[in-house]
C-alpha positions in Angstrom: 78.3 83.1 127.1 76.8 83.8 130.5 73.0 83.5 130.1 71.4 86.4 131.9 69.0 87.1 129.1 71.5 89.3 127.1 71.3 88.9 123.3 74.4 89.3 121.2 74.8 92.5 119.2 76.7 93.1 116.0 80.4 93.9 116.5 83.7 93.1 114.8 84.4 90.8 117.6 81.4 88.9 118.9 80.7 88.6 122.6 83.8 86.9 124.1 83.6 84.3 126.9 86.7 84.2 129.1 87.8 82.3 132.2 89.2 84.4 135.1 92.7 82.9 134.3 92.5 84.3 130.8 91.4 87.7 132.1 94.4 87.8 134.4 96.8 86.9 131.6 95.2 89.5 129.2 95.5 92.2 131.9 99.2 91.2 132.4 99.9 91.3 128.6 98.2 94.7 128.3 99.8 96.2 131.4 96.4 96.8 132.9 96.8 97.4 136.7 93.2 97.2 137.7 89.7 96.4 136.4 86.4 97.6 137.9 86.1 96.6 141.5 82.6 95.2 140.9 84.2 92.4 138.7 86.2 91.2 141.7 89.5 90.5 139.7 92.0 91.3 142.5 95.3 89.5 143.0 94.8 85.7 143.3 98.3 84.3 143.5 100.7 84.0 146.4 103.7 83.0 144.3 104.9 83.7 140.8 105.2 80.0 140.2 101.5 79.5 140.7 100.7 82.4 138.4 103.0 81.3 135.7 101.5 77.8 135.6 98.0 79.2 135.2 99.3 81.6 132.5 100.8 78.8 130.5 97.3 77.1 130.2 95.6 80.4 129.5 98.1 81.1 126.7 97.0 77.9 125.0 93.3 78.5 125.2 93.5 82.1 124.1 95.8 81.2 121.2 93.4 78.5 120.1 90.5 81.0 120.1 92.6 83.4 118.0 92.4 86.0 120.8 96.2 86.3 121.0 98.9 85.4 118.6 102.7 85.1 118.9 104.6 88.0 117.4 108.4 88.4 117.5 108.8 86.2 120.6 105.9 87.9 122.4 102.1 87.9 122.1 99.7 90.3 120.6 96.1 90.6 121.9 93.2 90.8 119.4 92.9 94.5 118.9 89.1 94.6 119.6 89.5 92.7 122.8 92.4 94.8 123.9 90.4 98.0 123.3 87.5 96.6 125.3 89.7 95.7 128.2 91.3 99.1 128.2 87.9 100.8 128.2 87.0 98.7 131.3 90.3 99.7 132.9 90.0 103.4 132.2 86.3 104.3 131.7 84.8 107.7 131.4 82.1 106.5 133.7 80.8 103.1 134.8 77.6 101.3 136.0 78.3 98.5 138.5 75.8 95.8 139.0 75.6 93.1 141.7 72.8 90.6 141.6 72.4 88.5 144.7 70.4 85.3 144.8 70.8 81.6 145.8 74.0 82.4 147.8 75.8 83.7 144.8 76.6 87.1 143.3 76.4 87.7 139.6 78.3 90.8 138.5 78.3 93.2 135.6 80.0 96.4 134.6 79.0 98.8 131.8 82.1 101.0 131.1 81.5 104.1 128.9 84.1 105.0 126.3 86.4 108.0 127.1 85.3 109.7 123.9 81.6 108.8 123.6 78.7 108.8 126.0 76.7 106.4 123.7 79.3 103.6 123.4 81.1 101.3 125.8 81.9 97.8 127.0 79.6 95.5 128.9 81.3 92.8 131.1 79.3 90.1 132.8 80.7 87.8 135.5 79.2 84.6 136.8 81.5 82.5 138.9 84.9 82.3 137.1 83.3 83.0 133.7 83.2 86.4 132.0 81.4 87.6 128.9 82.7 90.9 127.4 81.2 92.8 124.4 81.0 96.1 122.7 77.7 98.0 123.1 76.5 101.1 121.3 73.4 103.3 121.3 70.9 103.0 124.1 73.2 101.7 126.8 70.3 101.1 129.3 68.9 98.3 127.1 71.6 95.7 127.4 71.7 96.2 131.2 67.9 95.8 131.4 68.2 92.6 129.2 70.9 91.2 131.5 68.5 91.4 134.4 65.9 89.3 132.6 62.2 89.6 132.5 60.1 89.3 135.7 56.4 90.1 136.1 56.0 93.5 138.0 54.4 93.6 141.4 51.5 96.0 141.1 51.0 98.7 143.8 50.9 102.4 144.1 54.2 104.3 144.2 55.9 104.8 147.5 58.2 107.6 148.6 60.0 107.4 151.9 63.2 108.7 153.6 65.8 106.1 152.7 67.0 105.6 156.3 63.4 105.0 157.5 62.6 102.6 154.7 65.9 100.6 155.2 65.1 100.3 158.9 61.5 99.1 158.1 62.7 96.5 155.6 65.3 95.2 158.1 62.4 94.3 160.4 60.5 92.2 157.9 61.3 88.5 158.4 58.0 86.8 157.7 54.8 87.6 155.8 52.7 87.8 159.0 52.8 91.3 160.3 55.1 92.4 157.5 53.1 95.5 156.7 53.4 96.9 160.2 57.0 98.2 159.9 56.1 99.9 156.6 53.0 101.7 157.9 55.1 102.9 160.9 57.3 104.9 158.5 54.4 106.4 156.6 53.7 103.9 153.8 50.0 103.8 153.1 48.2 100.7 154.4 47.1 99.6 151.0 50.7 99.6 149.6 52.1 98.2 152.8 49.7 95.2 152.6 51.2 94.4 149.2 54.8 95.3 149.8 55.3 93.8 153.2 54.6 90.1 152.3 56.5 90.6 149.0 59.7 91.8 150.8 59.4 88.8 153.2 60.0 86.5 150.3 62.6 88.1 148.0 64.9 85.4 146.6 66.9 87.8 144.4 67.8 91.5 144.5 70.1 93.7 142.4 72.0 96.8 143.3 73.0 99.2 140.4 75.3 102.1 141.1 77.1 104.6 138.9 80.6 106.0 139.1 81.8 109.2 137.4 85.6 109.2 136.9 87.6 112.5 137.0 91.3 112.3 136.7 93.1 113.0 139.9 90.0 112.5 142.1 88.2 109.6 143.6 85.2 108.3 141.6 81.9 109.9 142.6 79.1 107.4 143.2 75.5 107.9 142.0 72.4 105.9 142.8 71.6 103.3 143.7 68.9 101.7 141.6 67.7 98.6 143.4 65.7 95.8 141.8 63.8 93.4 144.1 62.7 90.2 142.4 60.2 88.9 145.0 58.2 85.8 144.6 55.2 88.1 144.1 56.8 90.2 141.4 59.5 92.8 140.6 59.9 96.1 142.5 62.2 98.9 141.3 63.6 101.4 143.8 65.5 104.6 143.0 67.2 107.0 145.4 67.5 110.8 145.3 68.8 113.5 147.6 66.5 116.4 148.6 67.7 120.0 148.9 68.1 119.5 152.7 70.5 116.6 152.1 68.0 113.9 153.1 68.0 110.8 150.9 64.6 109.6 149.7 63.8 106.2 148.1 60.9 105.7 145.6 59.5 102.2 145.0 57.4 101.3 142.1 56.2 98.3 140.0 59.2 96.8 138.2 57.9 97.1 134.7 60.5 97.0 131.9 59.8 100.7 131.2 60.4 101.8 134.7 63.6 99.8 135.0 64.9 101.3 131.8 63.9 104.8 132.8 65.7 104.3 136.2 68.9 103.1 134.4 68.7 106.0 131.9 68.4 108.5 134.7 71.5 107.0 136.4 73.5 107.2 133.2 72.4 110.8 132.8 73.7 111.6 136.2 77.2 110.4 135.1 77.4 113.0 132.3 
């Protein structure tokens, strides 16, 4: 299982760890054309011969794990796993997560069931390894757990036009003078003195966006929620659109409660 702080939950099929080769084979067996973009599972093979060689190995490992079985000359996928992959392929709505740090990207997708707003499938990807599991109830909790626990950075809340704040953050490259670009866009000096040096040393950050799917139309994006895990502590940012169409970003201390509230608000926007 990918260790992102996510605890297993009760389910008929426990959290399932799969290699990307096994994911490709399962999608092939289930006639799944595409999985969520955030999971980065696009075509990988230039020739059928290469794909078939990979599939032969994947057949063996999946059969050994009792996730597929031979039936009448073909193969049947474990029904729970098949249902989870189909939910990922055709979600009612989804939350896409990309966590950047150390030169790598950890990915996650929470796909809501077509028939229920309180149930779905959580897929985590780290390198070539996936963990897939059923989730029910408060869907914000497993996502928050997946991001782990980091002490919050303490400061007063900040609200700023998103374009201005983005421009200011792009100018911060070192702790010295890091407050100046923030005060220039209206951030109070007290908060800028805390936030500037923190943003100058931010080894990990996470972007969380939501997509509402409507048949026959492109998915509608909501968010983002952004989590900055600086060396000084966690910051959570949320984005909203004012009545005049201007995007505003709010920054606050990254407490577990604030992070969960931000994810819950994003889920609510998806309907």
